[in-house]
C-alpha positions, -999 to +999 in steps of 0.1 A: +323+465-909+360+482-917+390+463-935+406+470-899+379+453-878+375+424-903+411+418-899+408+418-863+382+394-862+396+370-883+427+368-860+408+367-830+388+336-845+418+319-857+434+319-820+401+309-804+401+275-828+440+272-820+432+276-782+403+247-784+424+226-803+454+228-780+424+219-755+412+190-770+445+172-778+456+181-742+428+161-728+431+133-753+469+131-741+457+135-705+435+104-708+462+079-723+483+067-695+516+046-695+521+018-668+548-005-664+545-041-665+543-056-631+544-091-616+525-117-599+532-147-580+517-177-600+517-214-599+524-236-629+489-240-652+480-262-682+454-252-705+433-282-717+406-284-745+372-293-738+336-294-751+307-274-739+277-298-733+241-291-718+236-293-677+211-324-685+206-347-716+188-379-720+184-401-755+150-412-755+148-452-768+122-475-781+105-497-755+084-518-776+084-528-812+059-504-835+057-479-859+063-442-852+030-421-858+040-390-845+070-365-836+057-332-818+087-310-832+122-305-851+156-300-835+159-269-815+121-265-809+115-262-770+093-284-748+081-282-712+082-311-689+052-337-697+051-328-732+044-359-755+075-359-778+073-392-797+043-418-800+046-452-813+015-472-831-003-490-800-035-506-818-023-541-807-020-531-770-054-514-772-073-541-784-053-566-757-063-538-732-100-542-739-100-581-738-081-577-705-107-551-691-136-578-699-115-607-683-114-582-652-150-579-654-158-618-657-134-620-624-154-596-605-187-610-613-171-646-603-159-631-568-196-611-563-212-644-571-188-665-547-197-638-517-235-645-524-228-686-521-209-677-490-234-658-475-264-682-482-241-711-466-237-690-437-274-680-431-289-711-446-270-741-443-277-771-468-275-794-444-309-782-424-325-778-460-311-803-483-320-800-521-341-827-537-325-840-566-342-846-600-371-868-605-396-877-576-370-873-548-369-907-532-332-906-526-337-872-504-364-884-488-347-918-473-315-898-465-339-875-444-357-901-429-325-918-418-310-887-406-339-880-383-343-913-370-309-920-361-306-952-381-277-938-409-252-941-383-225-920-400-239-885-407-229-854-386-243-822-393-217-801-377-190-816-398-209-812-430-217-778-425-182-770-416-170-788-449-194-765-468-183-733-456-147-741-459-157-749-496-174-716-502-147-696-483-122-716-511-141-704-537-143-665-527-105-668-523-101-684-558-125-659-571-105-629-553-071-645-567-091-642-603-097-608-597-061-596-587-048-618-615-069-599-642-060-563-624-023-571-631-028-584-667-046-551-671-018-530-654+010-545-676-008-540-704-013-499-694+023-499-685+032-513-721+009-485-737+027-459-717+060-472-733+045-464-765+051-425-756+081-405-752+075-380-728+097-350-720+116-353-683+123-321-677+121-285-694+143-283-727+148-288-764+155-315-791+189-314-801+193-345-824+160-364-841+170-401-853+138-414-866+108-397-887+073-407-890+064-437-905+097-457-893+096-492-874+113-491-846+126-517-821+134-520-787+163-501-775+165-478-808+175-441-801+145-418-810+156-381-802+178-366-779+165-341-753+185-318-735+181-291-711+204-262-720+199-229-699+230-241-680+258-251-696+291-272-690+326-276-701+336-311-701+374-321-703+395-349-699+421-340-671+454-359-666+455-376-636+487-359-625+467-326-625+442-338-602+456-329-570+451-292-580+415-295-584+388-297-560+352-294-563+336-260-560+368-241-570+369-215-598+393-218-626+396-197-657+379-204-688+375-193-725+348-201-750+353-203-787+324-179-792+340-142-797+371-155-776+352-150-742+368-154-708+345-168-684+349-183-646+338-220-643+336-238-613+346-273-608+309-293-607+316-330-610+351-351-608+348-384-621+359-411-595+374-435-618+403-428-642+401-440-680+427-469-679+438-463-713+444-425-714+452-422-679+427-391-674+399-382-655+366-366-665+358-332-648+329-309-657+327-274-646+297-250-647+294-220-669+280-188-656+243-187-671+239-169-702+272-175-717+274-175-757+274-205-776+259-236-767+266-274-763+293-292-785+315-261-789+350-257-784+363-245-749+396-241-730+403-245-692+430-236-674+440-262-646+467-253-617+495-274-621+507-281-581+536-301-588+554-272-611+572-244-590+554-209-590+568-181-610+562-146-614+539-135-648+536-098-661+504-084-651+482-057-668+451-040-663+422-049-685+420-017-699+451-021-719+437-053-736+427-046-772+403-069-787+401-060-822+414-089-840+413-128-831+439-127-805+443-100-777+473-073-781+485-045-760+504-013-771+543-016-759+562+015-761+596+012-774+627+031-767+615+063-786+579+063-769+566+049-802+536+025-794+540-007-812+511-031-809+519-067-797+501-099-792+498-114-761+484-146-741+460-139-716+460-160-683+442-156-650+425-129-634+446-113-608+416-091-594+388-073-607+408-050-631+441-069-638+450-100-657+482-119-664+502-122-692+513-159-703+534-152-730+542-118-753+549-094-725+581-091-699+579-072-664+593-038-668+581-031-701+560+003-708+523-005-719+502+025-731+464+025-719+442+043-741+420+064-727+382+061-730 
């Protein structure tokens, strides 16, 4: 290649690189947009702190005194409904159960014998077949002689037969009552045996364990806290003056402390009674499935204040919000069109693409939206 050709090639290559860089820079510049901060009418709102709680939670307590002999898992372990979680020693109750079963067997035998005696009296009356007494049987022979000859004067076989049948019926009823009493005693012991076991009432996890194997417990003593955490809620104490702005089923903005996550929460439960000291009402808000975090974490909920006048709030696209730090920020252009980062406080969603700004920005300011 000649020297002139080499120089020409280098010039051509330099021009090509310059053209490509200009195109890329132009495309990057075109992807950035500048928007003017608009406004949206917005009523007053109050941000309240709350705690994340599980959808369902129970504290299982001991029902009988005894010694803990087994615990199925540790805190955080998951179990399905019906799983045995904690059991208490039941040796004494097992012994009482065996005694109650023996008592029930005796009562059933007594009832069977009473039925047999009744049937014998029904089909083979004693007045027609008197039993001889011990010895030579002379009194019985005299009774038969006088009854048959009519010399006794006071005998009435019909009345005696009726009395014998009533007696046998009474014995059958008493034997049946004995069986019922024995069955009730056995059922009571079996119920106490069930109280020695703490069974999972639903699918969930052990949140807190208050006893260990070998501990002696008394009735009412807490054993474990069991929770259903697939769905979570926010529980907040709302001042009574804000209650007119809340209705069951309405959706309000919320923020979780985990990753500064912005979510929508639905009003699930409103306590019908206000606290007499704090003058607040307990309100629970359902969170979407799969939100980060867990029970006990901090959360904020935005409650509308219908008593305050509506005001105009700045509105920016979601794409203008930067979340690199702990607080959200936007790039605001100054008079020389230089972007300056400014921290803002985000409010509620206007639509799927825009959000209101509570502080840090004014309507009419210019915000730079970086291209993706």
